[in-house]
All heavy atoms as an XYZ file, in Angstrom:
807
protein
N      11.620      7.765    -33.561
C      10.566      7.482    -32.594
C       9.273      7.191    -33.344
O       8.858      7.975    -34.181
C      10.388      8.682    -31.672
C       9.200      8.585    -30.728
S       9.387      7.430    -29.375
C      10.585      8.259    -28.391
N       8.668      6.066    -33.049
C       7.412      5.694    -33.692
C       6.244      6.426    -33.044
O       6.287      6.812    -31.887
C       7.189      4.193    -33.570
O       8.195      3.497    -34.262
N       5.199      6.574    -33.829
C       3.993      7.205    -33.339
C       3.233      6.270    -32.415
O       3.327      5.050    -32.521
C       3.083      7.591    -34.498
C       3.661      8.714    -35.332
O       4.438      9.532    -34.797
O       3.333      8.770    -36.527
N       2.418      6.884    -31.554
C       1.517      6.121    -30.695
C       0.266      5.828    -31.515
O      -0.342      6.737    -32.082
C       1.151      6.940    -29.444
C       2.406      7.293    -28.636
C       0.149      6.174    -28.585
C       2.174      8.336    -27.565
N      -0.110      4.568    -31.574
C      -1.315      4.148    -32.276
C      -2.334      3.727    -31.224
O      -2.039      2.856    -30.395
C      -1.033      2.988    -33.252
C      -2.310      2.508    -33.906
C      -0.004      3.410    -34.291
N      -3.513      4.347    -31.258
C      -4.537      4.056    -30.258
C      -5.771      3.481    -30.940
O      -6.218      3.986    -31.967
C      -4.897      5.316    -29.459
C      -3.641      5.842    -28.754
C      -6.002      5.015    -28.442
C      -3.817      7.132    -28.022
N      -6.299      2.431    -30.340
C      -7.524      1.804    -30.812
C      -8.473      1.635    -29.631
O      -8.066      1.725    -28.472
C      -7.252      0.435    -31.454
O      -6.579     -0.405    -30.506
C      -6.408      0.562    -32.703
N      -9.737      1.382    -29.962
C     -10.748      1.109    -28.939
C     -11.186     -0.331    -29.095
O     -11.510     -0.777    -30.198
C     -11.941      2.047    -29.111
C     -13.054      1.782    -28.116
C     -14.178      2.783    -28.268
N     -15.332      2.333    -27.528
C     -16.305      3.132    -27.136
N     -16.274      4.426    -27.433
N     -17.327      2.662    -26.445
N     -11.206     -1.056    -27.973
C     -11.675     -2.435    -27.949
C     -12.908     -2.476    -27.053
O     -12.861     -2.023    -25.916
C     -10.592     -3.364    -27.394
C      -9.340     -3.399    -28.243
C      -8.234     -4.256    -27.651
O      -8.376     -4.773    -26.516
O      -7.208     -4.406    -28.331
N     -14.007     -2.996    -27.585
C     -15.271     -3.043    -26.854
C     -15.704     -4.461    -26.569
O     -15.584     -5.339    -27.419
C     -16.382     -2.379    -27.672
C     -16.292     -0.880    -27.650
O     -16.368     -0.305    -26.556
O     -16.158     -0.281    -28.730
N     -16.248     -4.653    -25.390
C     -16.916     -5.887    -25.019
C     -18.336     -5.535    -24.599
O     -18.716     -4.372    -24.608
N     -19.130     -6.517    -24.217
C     -20.518     -6.235    -23.867
C     -20.676     -5.364    -22.608
O     -21.620     -4.584    -22.517
C     -21.138     -7.608    -23.659
C     -20.022     -8.583    -23.601
C     -18.818     -7.937    -24.199
N     -19.755     -5.464    -21.659
C     -19.880     -4.708    -20.416
C     -18.684     -3.810    -20.121
O     -18.746     -2.986    -19.210
C     -20.089     -5.665    -19.238
C     -21.381     -6.437    -19.355
C     -21.548     -7.428    -18.228
O     -20.626     -7.707    -17.467
N     -22.747     -7.973    -18.110
N     -17.612     -4.001    -20.857
C     -16.414     -3.211    -20.618
C     -15.590     -3.119    -21.887
O     -15.852     -3.809    -22.873
C     -15.584     -3.798    -19.479
C     -15.045     -5.184    -19.763
C     -14.287     -5.720    -18.576
C     -13.778     -7.118    -18.873
N     -12.942     -7.611    -17.773
N     -14.578     -2.281    -21.836
C     -13.684     -2.127    -22.965
C     -12.424     -1.410    -22.536
O     -12.175     -1.207    -21.341
N     -11.645     -1.021    -23.534
C     -10.430     -0.284    -23.226
C      -9.954      0.454    -24.465
O     -10.211      0.053    -25.600
C      -9.336     -1.200    -22.691
C      -8.826     -2.217    -23.697
C      -7.846     -3.184    -23.062
N      -7.191     -3.985    -24.093
C      -5.925     -4.325    -24.103
N      -5.137     -3.967    -23.111
N      -5.415     -5.039    -25.078
N      -9.271      1.552    -24.202
C      -8.513      2.243    -25.231
C      -7.098      1.727    -25.084
O      -6.553      1.693    -23.978
C      -8.562      3.757    -25.022
C      -9.943      4.317    -25.225
C     -10.789      4.543    -24.156
C     -10.408      4.595    -26.508
C     -12.064      5.047    -24.354
C     -11.684      5.097    -26.710
C     -12.501      5.314    -25.630
O     -13.772      5.801    -25.824
N      -6.493      1.314    -26.186
C      -5.189      0.660    -26.147
C      -4.181      1.455    -26.956
O      -4.446      1.819    -28.103
C      -5.275     -0.772    -26.711
C      -3.936     -1.472    -26.587
C      -6.371     -1.564    -26.025
N      -3.031      1.731    -26.357
C      -1.943      2.438    -27.036
C      -0.813      1.455    -27.322
O      -0.408      0.693    -26.444
C      -1.430      3.575    -26.166
N      -0.336      1.528    -28.550
C       0.798      0.692    -28.952
C       1.828      1.566    -29.659
O       1.466      2.525    -30.343
C       0.328     -0.422    -29.887
C      -0.599     -1.419    -29.225
C      -1.098     -2.474    -30.210
N      -1.972     -3.437    -29.563
C      -3.305     -3.320    -29.477
N      -3.912     -2.267    -30.001
N      -4.014     -4.242    -28.871
N       3.087      1.216    -29.486
C       4.192      1.890    -30.158
C       5.024      0.796    -30.827
O       5.440     -0.163    -30.161
C       5.063      2.702    -29.180
C       4.233      3.796    -28.508
C       6.267      3.298    -29.899
C       4.969      4.561    -27.414
N       5.243      0.960    -32.106
C       6.013     -0.030    -32.849
C       7.366     -0.251    -32.188
O       8.060      0.696    -31.791
C       6.215      0.444    -34.293
C       6.878     -0.592    -35.174
C       7.011     -0.137    -36.614
O       6.250      0.753    -37.042
O       7.890     -0.679    -37.295
N       7.730     -1.519    -32.044
C       9.018     -1.872    -31.464
C       8.995     -2.036    -29.952
O       9.985     -2.437    -29.362
N       7.855     -1.711    -29.314
C       7.728     -1.886    -27.860
C       6.669     -2.958    -27.618
O       5.505     -2.765    -27.961
C       7.343     -0.571    -27.162
C       8.443      0.470    -27.371
C       7.107     -0.812    -25.667
C       8.142      1.820    -26.775
N       7.072     -4.083    -27.032
C       6.127     -5.189    -26.832
C       5.280     -5.017    -25.572
O       5.182     -5.898    -24.734
C       7.037     -6.407    -26.733
C       8.273     -5.864    -26.101
C       8.426     -4.460    -26.644
N       4.668     -3.849    -25.418
C       3.820     -3.553    -24.263
C       2.664     -2.694    -24.753
O       2.719     -2.133    -25.848
C       4.630     -2.807    -23.199
N       1.626     -2.591    -23.933
C       0.462     -1.782    -24.265
C       0.106     -0.874    -23.099
O       0.137     -1.297    -21.952
C      -0.761     -2.666    -24.537
C      -0.614     -3.617    -25.687
C      -1.791     -4.556    -25.817
O      -2.511     -4.786    -24.820
O      -1.973     -5.066    -26.924
N      -0.245      0.362    -23.419
C      -0.848      1.245    -22.437
C      -2.349      1.165    -22.616
O      -2.832      0.790    -23.685
N      -3.109      1.528    -21.578
C      -4.554      1.430    -21.716
C      -5.302      2.305    -20.736
O      -4.781      2.669    -19.679
C      -5.010     -0.018    -21.531
C      -4.797     -0.552    -20.128
C      -5.181     -2.021    -19.974
O      -5.595     -2.654    -20.960
O      -5.073     -2.515    -18.845
N      -6.510      2.656    -21.119
C      -7.528      3.169    -20.210
C      -8.645      2.134    -20.249
O      -9.247      1.896    -21.300
C      -8.082      4.552    -20.610
C      -7.008      5.628    -20.496
C      -9.290      4.908    -19.724
C      -7.470      7.025    -20.903
N      -8.903      1.499    -19.109
C      -9.981      0.524    -19.006
C     -11.269      1.249    -18.652
O     -11.262      2.181    -17.852
C      -9.677     -0.501    -17.914
C      -8.453     -1.329    -18.180
C      -8.102     -2.228    -17.004
O      -8.649     -2.034    -15.887
O      -7.271     -3.121    -17.197
N     -12.383      0.804    -19.255
C     -13.673      1.423    -18.945
C     -14.777      0.381    -18.882
O     -14.631     -0.738    -19.398
C     -14.016      2.523    -19.949
C     -14.144      2.069    -21.377
C     -15.338      1.576    -21.871
C     -13.066      2.149    -22.247
C     -15.468      1.169    -23.197
C     -13.180      1.759    -23.577
C     -14.381      1.253    -24.047
N     -15.873      0.761    -18.222
C     -17.077     -0.051    -18.162
C     -18.255      0.817    -18.597
O     -18.123      2.039    -18.727
C     -17.322     -0.592    -16.738
O     -17.319      0.497    -15.822
C     -16.267     -1.602    -16.336
N     -19.398      0.169    -18.800
C     -20.624      0.845    -19.215
C     -21.639      0.806    -18.073
O     -22.420     -0.138    -17.981
C     -21.230      0.161    -20.439
C     -20.334      0.087    -21.639
C     -19.737     -1.114    -22.006
C     -20.096      1.206    -22.416
C     -18.921     -1.196    -23.127
C     -19.273      1.139    -23.529
C     -18.698     -0.066    -23.871
O     -17.894     -0.138    -24.977
N     -21.667      1.795    -17.188
C     -22.621      1.748    -16.076
C     -24.074      1.927    -16.513
O     -24.981      1.418    -15.868
C     -22.183      2.876    -15.157
C     -21.350      3.774    -15.990
C     -20.777      2.943    -17.096
N     -24.293      2.663    -17.603
C     -25.646      2.839    -18.150
C     -25.507      3.378    -19.576
O     -24.435      3.841    -19.964
C     -26.505      3.735    -17.273
C     -25.978      5.114    -17.024
C     -26.831      5.832    -15.954
N     -26.382      7.185    -15.745
C     -25.410      7.557    -14.933
N     -24.751      6.649    -14.229
N     -25.071      8.819    -14.793
N     -26.559      3.328    -20.360
C     -26.474      3.803    -21.747
C     -26.002      5.262    -21.830
O     -26.420      6.111    -21.041
C     -27.902      3.663    -22.269
C     -28.500      2.571    -21.437
C     -27.886      2.752    -20.068
N     -25.095      5.513    -22.766
C     -24.588      6.861    -22.979
C     -23.520      7.307    -21.999
O     -23.088      8.450    -22.015
N     -23.082      6.396    -21.136
C     -22.085      6.710    -20.100
C     -20.995      5.645    -20.116
O     -21.285      4.452    -20.197
C     -22.723      6.716    -18.686
C     -23.911      7.670    -18.603
C     -21.688      7.012    -17.613
C     -23.560      9.136    -18.651
N     -19.728      6.072    -20.045
C     -18.655      5.124    -19.763
C     -17.938      5.586    -18.499
O     -17.855      6.777    -18.215
C     -17.644      4.944    -20.924
C     -16.794      6.179    -21.139
C     -18.326      4.506    -22.198
C     -15.580      5.917    -22.007
N     -17.480      4.632    -17.747
C     -16.720      4.908    -16.536
C     -15.252      4.617    -16.828
O     -14.882      3.469    -17.079
C     -17.222      4.026    -15.390
O     -16.448      4.243    -14.228
N     -14.427      5.676    -16.855
C     -12.983      5.514    -17.055
C     -12.401      5.067    -15.721
O     -12.273      5.862    -14.789
C     -12.366      6.821    -17.520
N     -12.066      3.783    -15.611
C     -11.713      3.188    -14.320
C     -10.232      3.154    -14.000
O      -9.852      3.248    -12.838
C     -12.276      1.770    -14.252
C     -13.782      1.762    -14.353
O     -14.460      2.639    -13.847
N     -14.309      0.773    -15.044
N      -9.401      2.987    -15.018
C      -7.978      2.793    -14.728
C      -7.137      3.128    -15.966
O      -7.467      2.704    -17.070
C      -7.726      1.332    -14.329
C      -6.311      1.016    -14.005
N      -5.677      1.487    -12.880
C      -5.396      0.276    -14.670
C      -4.425      1.039    -12.881
N      -4.233      0.312    -13.944
N      -6.089      3.885    -15.748
C      -5.109      4.157    -16.804
C      -3.819      3.446    -16.417
O      -3.371      3.556    -15.277
C      -4.844      5.670    -16.949
O      -6.073      6.326    -17.254
C      -3.829      5.959    -18.049
N      -3.273      2.721    -17.364
C      -2.028      1.993    -17.106
C      -1.076      2.224    -18.260
O      -1.440      2.036    -19.428
C      -2.314      0.496    -16.969
C      -1.076     -0.335    -16.634
C      -1.366     -1.825    -16.627
N      -1.710     -2.321    -17.956
C      -0.820     -2.651    -18.892
N       0.468     -2.527    -18.652
N      -1.207     -3.098    -20.072
N       0.142      2.647    -17.936
C       1.199      2.803    -18.930
C       2.418      2.055    -18.393
O       2.967      2.421    -17.350
C       1.545      4.287    -19.189
C       2.711      4.403    -20.167
C       0.331      5.042    -19.711
N       2.845      0.996    -19.077
C       3.997      0.240    -18.595
C       5.284      1.059    -18.686
O       5.397      1.983    -19.487
C       4.048     -0.977    -19.515
C       3.286     -0.598    -20.719
C       2.293      0.441    -20.308
N       6.226      0.692    -17.864
C       7.506      1.400    -17.796
C       8.181      1.521    -19.164
O       8.779      2.546    -19.489
C       8.431      0.679    -16.811
C       9.671      1.461    -16.469
C      10.488      0.778    -15.382
O       9.904      0.239    -14.431
O      11.731      0.810    -15.509
N       8.067      0.492    -19.993
C       8.698      0.505    -21.316
C       8.161      1.625    -22.205
O       8.806      2.021    -23.168
C       8.489     -0.845    -22.006
N       6.967      2.140    -21.869
C       6.354      3.208    -22.670
C       6.400      4.560    -21.955
O       5.906      5.554    -22.475
C       4.892      2.850    -22.980
C       4.743      1.606    -23.822
S       2.998      1.162    -24.045
C       2.661      2.045    -25.558
N       6.995      4.582    -20.783
C       7.027      5.800    -19.974
C       7.743      6.952    -20.653
O       8.662      6.764    -21.446
N       7.300      8.169    -20.362
C       7.945      9.373    -20.870
C       7.655      9.693    -22.325
O       8.290     10.570    -22.902
N       6.688      9.016    -22.904
C       6.370      9.232    -24.327
C       5.005      9.893    -24.530
O       4.527      9.992    -25.649
C       6.421      7.906    -25.078
C       7.827      7.341    -25.184
C       7.804      5.995    -25.893
N       9.145      5.543    -26.228
C       9.941      4.869    -25.411
N       9.553      4.602    -24.190
N      11.142      4.482    -25.810
N       4.350     10.287    -23.448
C       3.050     10.941    -23.572
C       1.897      9.996    -23.838
O       0.855     10.401    -24.350
N       2.067      8.732    -23.476
C       1.055      7.725    -23.774
C      -0.237      7.974    -23.004
O      -1.330      7.924    -23.578
C       1.600      6.296    -23.507
C       0.497      5.254    -23.610
C       2.737      5.985    -24.473
N      -0.166      8.261    -21.715
C      -1.381      8.484    -20.926
C      -2.175      9.665    -21.482
O      -3.398      9.588    -21.635
C      -1.041      8.709    -19.456
N      -1.493     10.746    -21.814
C      -2.169     11.910    -22.385
C      -2.792     11.609    -23.735
O      -3.899     12.053    -24.036
N      -2.095     10.825    -24.551
C      -2.633     10.455    -25.858
C      -3.874      9.578    -25.708
O      -4.858      9.753    -26.429
C      -1.570      9.727    -26.685
N      -3.852      8.658    -24.750
C      -5.024      7.827    -24.482
C      -6.209      8.678    -24.047
O      -7.330      8.508    -24.543
C      -4.703      6.785    -23.405
C      -3.887      5.586    -23.831
C      -3.254      4.899    -22.631
C      -4.745      4.608    -24.623
N      -5.968      9.600    -23.123
C      -7.043     10.466    -22.641
C      -7.592     11.337    -23.770
O      -8.809     11.455    -23.933
C      -6.557     11.324    -21.477
C      -7.567     12.309    -20.902
C      -8.868     11.627    -20.495
C      -6.952     13.059    -19.734
N      -6.728     11.907    -24.575
C      -7.192     12.735    -25.696
C      -8.023     11.921    -26.683
O      -9.028     12.417    -27.204
C      -6.008     13.395    -26.403
C      -5.410     14.511    -25.592
O      -6.073     15.123    -24.759
N      -4.138     14.771    -25.814
N      -7.632     10.686    -26.926
C      -8.392      9.813    -27.826
C      -9.776      9.542    -27.251
O     -10.787      9.592    -27.962
C      -7.624      8.503    -28.046
C      -8.174      7.654    -29.140
C      -7.664      7.752    -30.426
C      -9.182      6.736    -28.896
C      -8.164      6.955    -31.455
C      -9.685      5.942    -29.917
C      -9.178      6.053    -31.197
N      -9.835      9.264    -25.938
C     -11.118      9.012    -25.287
C     -12.012     10.252    -25.346
O     -13.208     10.148    -25.629
C     -10.919      8.584    -23.831
C     -12.227      8.276    -23.117
S     -12.016      7.684    -21.429
C     -11.353      9.151    -20.660
N     -11.440     11.431    -25.111
C     -12.216     12.672    -25.174
C     -12.762     12.907    -26.579
O     -13.929     13.285    -26.748
C     -11.353     13.860    -24.736
C     -10.892     13.861    -23.282
C      -9.885     14.981    -23.057
C     -12.062     13.966    -22.325
N     -11.946     12.681    -27.578
C     -12.394     12.856    -28.959
C     -13.476     11.839    -29.304
O     -14.447     12.162    -29.999
C     -11.206     12.747    -29.918
C     -11.514     13.221    -31.303
C     -12.004     14.668    -31.373
O     -11.526     15.523    -30.612
O     -12.894     14.938    -32.203
N     -13.329     10.626    -28.812
C     -14.343      9.599    -29.022
C     -15.666     10.028    -28.377
O     -16.735      9.852    -28.963
C     -13.849      8.268    -28.456
C     -14.669      7.071    -28.899
O     -15.297      7.131    -29.980
O     -14.666      6.060    -28.167
N     -15.591     10.586    -27.185
C     -16.802     11.070    -26.504
C     -17.466     12.185    -27.316
O     -18.689     12.221    -27.440
C     -16.464     11.561    -25.099
N     -16.678     13.092    -27.860
C     -17.233     14.170    -28.686
C     -17.931     13.615    -29.926
O     -19.022     14.046    -30.281
C     -16.131     15.134    -29.115
C     -15.670     16.065    -28.045
C     -14.648     17.085    -28.586
N     -14.078     17.818    -27.481
C     -12.917     17.540    -26.909
N     -12.166     16.554    -27.370
N     -12.478     18.259    -25.891
N     -17.286     12.673    -30.586
C     -17.834     12.102    -31.826
C     -19.049     11.221    -31.573
O     -20.003     11.228    -32.350
C     -16.767     11.267    -32.544
C     -15.665     12.074    -33.165
C     -14.649     11.146    -33.810
C     -13.467     11.934    -34.342
N     -12.419     11.031    -34.863
N     -18.997     10.439    -30.507
C     -20.014      9.437    -30.245
C     -21.145      9.960    -29.364
O     -22.251      9.447    -29.410
C     -19.368      8.190    -29.600
O     -18.243      7.803    -30.390
C     -20.329      7.032    -29.515
N     -20.853     10.956    -28.531
C     -21.888     11.568    -27.707
C     -22.077     10.962    -26.333
O     -23.081     11.210    -25.684
N     -21.109     10.179    -25.846
C     -21.242      9.653    -24.488
C     -20.595     10.587    -23.475
O     -19.822     11.473    -23.819
C     -20.680      8.232    -24.374
C     -19.204      8.100    -24.665
C     -18.244      8.413    -23.719
C     -18.772      7.625    -25.901
C     -16.891      8.276    -23.991
C     -17.426      7.478    -26.189
C     -16.493      7.805    -25.232
N     -20.923     10.390    -22.203
C     -20.334     11.128    -21.087
C     -19.401     10.184    -20.328
O     -19.581      8.966    -20.332
C     -21.414     11.640    -20.136
C     -22.398     12.581    -20.764
C     -21.854     13.965    -20.813
C     -22.943     14.912    -21.321
N     -22.485     16.262    -21.400
N     -18.423     10.777    -19.642
C     -17.385     10.010    -18.940
C     -17.515     10.206    -17.433
O     -17.608     11.345    -16.958
C     -15.987     10.475    -19.396
C     -15.831     10.298    -20.912
C     -14.891      9.731    -18.628
C     -14.666     11.081    -21.501
N     -17.501      9.104    -16.691
C     -17.410      9.128    -15.238
C     -15.922      9.014    -14.908
O     -15.297      7.984    -15.207
C     -18.180      7.957    -14.583
C     -18.063      8.021    -13.069
C     -19.629      7.942    -15.026
N     -15.302     10.043    -14.305
C     -13.849     10.025    -14.074
C     -13.443      9.300    -12.790
O     -13.039      9.917    -11.807
C     -13.502     11.507    -14.018
C     -14.719     12.148    -13.428
C     -15.882     11.347    -13.964
N     -13.523      7.981    -12.789
C     -13.138      7.184    -11.625
C     -11.610      7.128    -11.497
O     -11.066      7.261    -10.404
C     -13.733      5.760    -11.713
C     -13.216      4.868    -10.597
C     -15.259      5.840    -11.691
N     -10.916      6.952    -12.589
C      -9.460      6.853    -12.616
C      -8.821      8.138    -12.082
O      -9.168      9.237    -12.523
C      -9.008      6.602    -14.048
S      -7.240      6.776    -14.299
N      -7.879      8.030    -11.143
C      -7.226      9.226    -10.611
C      -6.525     10.073    -11.673
O      -6.543     11.302    -11.589
C      -6.214      8.674     -9.596
C      -6.768      7.345     -9.204
C      -7.460      6.815    -10.433
N      -5.921      9.437    -12.666
C      -5.259     10.208    -13.721
C      -6.283     11.014    -14.520
O      -6.098     12.208    -14.753
C      -4.458      9.295    -14.653
C      -3.891     10.049    -15.833
C      -2.779     10.879    -15.679
C      -4.490      9.986    -17.084
C      -2.278     11.609    -16.745
C      -3.996     10.704    -18.159
C      -2.895     11.521    -17.977
O      -2.408     12.247    -19.039
N      -7.351     10.364    -14.950
C      -8.385     11.049    -15.721
C      -8.996     12.170    -14.897
O      -9.158     13.298    -15.367
C      -9.466     10.049    -16.206
C     -10.642     10.778    -16.851
C      -8.860      9.042    -17.170
N      -9.327     11.890    -13.643
C      -9.920     12.892    -12.752
C      -8.962     14.072    -12.549
O      -9.368     15.240    -12.584
C     -10.296     12.254    -11.415
C     -11.155     13.148    -10.553
C     -11.760     12.456     -9.333
N     -10.822     11.681     -8.547
C     -10.839     10.349     -8.456
N     -11.736      9.645     -9.095
N      -9.943      9.732     -7.716
N      -7.678     13.788    -12.386
C      -6.688     14.846    -12.183
C      -6.520     15.735    -13.399
O      -6.424     16.961    -13.280
N      -6.483     15.136    -14.573
C      -6.362     15.934    -15.797
C      -7.613     16.758    -16.046
O      -7.542     17.912    -16.472
C      -6.068     15.021    -16.997
C      -4.692     14.400    -16.969
C      -3.600     15.459    -16.921
O      -3.540     16.341    -17.767
N      -2.754     15.386    -15.905
N      -8.770     16.181    -15.763
C     -10.032     16.905    -15.919
C     -10.075     18.118    -14.988
O     -10.530     19.197    -15.377
C     -11.193     15.947    -15.667
C     -12.556     16.579    -15.647
C     -12.904     17.622    -16.511
C     -13.531     16.112    -14.779
C     -14.169     18.181    -16.489
C     -14.794     16.658    -14.758
C     -15.108     17.690    -15.615
O     -16.368     18.242    -15.586
N      -9.561     17.968    -13.766
C      -9.531     19.092    -12.824
C      -8.708     20.257    -13.384
O      -8.993     21.418    -13.094
C      -8.975     18.638    -11.477
N      -7.712     19.955    -14.200
C      -6.870     20.987    -14.817
C      -7.492     21.569    -16.091
O      -6.999     22.557    -16.622
C      -5.498     20.398    -15.177
C      -4.689     19.959    -13.978
C      -3.400     19.300    -14.435
C      -2.635     18.735    -13.262
N      -1.413     18.038    -13.708
N      -8.538     20.911    -16.595
C      -9.159     21.314    -17.864
C     -10.679     21.412    -17.724
O     -11.417     20.587    -18.273
C      -8.790     20.326    -18.975
C      -7.340     20.320    -19.296
N      -6.772     21.256    -20.129
C      -6.338     19.512    -18.870
C      -5.468     21.014    -20.207
N      -5.183     19.970    -19.457
N     -11.168     22.424    -17.017
C     -12.622     22.554    -16.841
C     -13.371     22.741    -18.155
O     -14.576     22.506    -18.213
C     -12.764     23.775    -15.931
C     -11.480     24.515    -16.042
C     -10.425     23.485    -16.354
N     -12.667     23.104    -19.215
C     -13.316     23.253    -20.514
C     -13.819     21.908    -21.063
O     -14.583     21.876    -22.030
C     -12.374     23.922    -21.527
C     -11.176     23.102    -21.933
C      -9.941     23.241    -21.036
O     -10.061     23.745    -19.892
O      -8.858     22.825    -21.467
N     -13.445     20.816    -20.444
C     -13.930     19.502    -20.849
C     -15.251     19.137    -20.174
O     -15.766     18.037    -20.366
C     -12.913     18.415    -20.492
C     -11.584     18.506    -21.158
C     -11.228     19.243    -22.266
C     -10.399     17.819    -20.757
N      -9.908     19.051    -22.566
C      -9.362     18.182    -21.654
C     -10.099     16.941    -19.729
C      -8.071     17.679    -21.557
C      -8.812     16.439    -19.627
C      -7.804     16.812    -20.537
N     -15.817     20.011    -19.376
C     -16.963     19.667    -18.527
C     -18.156     19.108    -19.296
O     -18.933     18.330    -18.741
C     -17.388     20.851    -17.671
O     -17.846     21.903    -18.492
N     -18.310     19.470    -20.562
C     -19.433     18.936    -21.345
C     -19.288     17.443    -21.634
O     -20.253     16.789    -22.030
C     -19.591     19.710    -22.654
C     -18.382     19.609    -23.565
O     -17.237     19.716    -23.069
O     -18.570     19.432    -24.780
N     -18.100     16.886    -21.402
C     -17.848     15.476    -21.688
C     -17.915     14.589    -20.446
O     -17.809     13.368    -20.558
C     -16.472     15.311    -22.342
C     -16.259     16.079    -23.639
C     -14.812     15.952    -24.099
C     -17.219     15.620    -24.712
N     -18.086     15.189    -19.273
C     -18.036     14.448    -18.016
C     -19.351     14.511    -17.254
O     -20.154     15.408    -17.456
C     -16.890     14.977    -17.142
C     -15.539     14.549    -17.618
C     -14.871     15.283    -18.596
C     -14.931     13.414    -17.115
C     -13.627     14.887    -19.055
C     -13.681     13.012    -17.577
C     -13.025     13.747    -18.531
N     -19.533     13.550    -16.344
C     -20.743     13.478    -15.535
C     -20.620     14.261    -14.233
O     -21.597     14.394    -13.504
C     -21.074     12.023    -15.187
O     -19.986     11.447    -14.460
C     -21.361     11.195    -16.444
N     -19.420     14.729    -13.918
C     -19.175     15.483    -12.692
C     -18.566     16.839    -13.034
O     -18.174     17.081    -14.179
C     -18.185     14.726    -11.770
O     -16.944     14.580    -12.469
C     -18.721     13.371    -11.361
N     -18.448     17.689    -12.035
C     -17.767     18.968    -12.215
C     -16.253     18.736    -12.061
O     -15.840     17.765    -11.416
C     -18.240     19.959    -11.159
C     -19.697     20.327    -11.313
C     -20.140     21.263    -10.223
C     -21.608     21.569    -10.390
N     -22.144     22.329     -9.260
N     -15.426     19.602    -12.633
C     -13.968     19.451    -12.493
C     -13.559     19.399    -11.012
O     -14.005     20.206    -10.206
C     -13.392     20.699    -13.160
C     -14.463     21.157    -14.089
C     -15.762     20.781    -13.436
N     -12.745     18.415    -10.661
C     -12.264     18.260     -9.295
C     -13.221     17.541     -8.376
O     -12.865     17.206     -7.239
N     -14.431     17.266     -8.819
C     -15.440     16.588     -8.001
C     -15.275     15.081     -8.117
O     -15.047     14.541     -9.207
C     -16.819     17.006     -8.511
C     -17.998     16.445     -7.760
C     -19.299     16.960     -8.341
O     -19.746     16.428     -9.378
O     -19.845     17.923     -7.772
N     -15.401     14.373     -6.984
C     -15.342     12.911     -7.012
C     -16.621     12.368     -7.620
O     -17.706     12.891     -7.356
C     -15.171     12.349     -5.600
C     -13.772     12.571     -5.051
O     -12.832     12.777     -5.853
O     -13.609     12.529     -3.819
N     -16.514     11.302     -8.400
C     -17.730     10.702     -8.986
C     -18.568      9.964     -7.964
O     -18.116      9.605     -6.929
C     -17.176      9.751    -10.041
C     -15.758      9.500     -9.681
C     -15.309     10.647     -8.837
């Protein structure tokens, strides 16, 4: 089993965290936008069926959280997956713009 490789792709108004697994011609992603300086809005998590059951969504979220810690931005949890995981992990509250379980 190959490792999940995650990268960040940035554009002027939006970007994404991208997960790739060697030998699988598909990509998982968390899409985000920049609503204001120091804030990203995690809008959508997508993991294709070919990558299912490998922990890709969790790896993407963990990468985004670590990026937030290193870079110092806050996350708006618009994506239902991100919001749901955050509700289970209130210890992440310093990285988010809302309280755990609260709608953005």
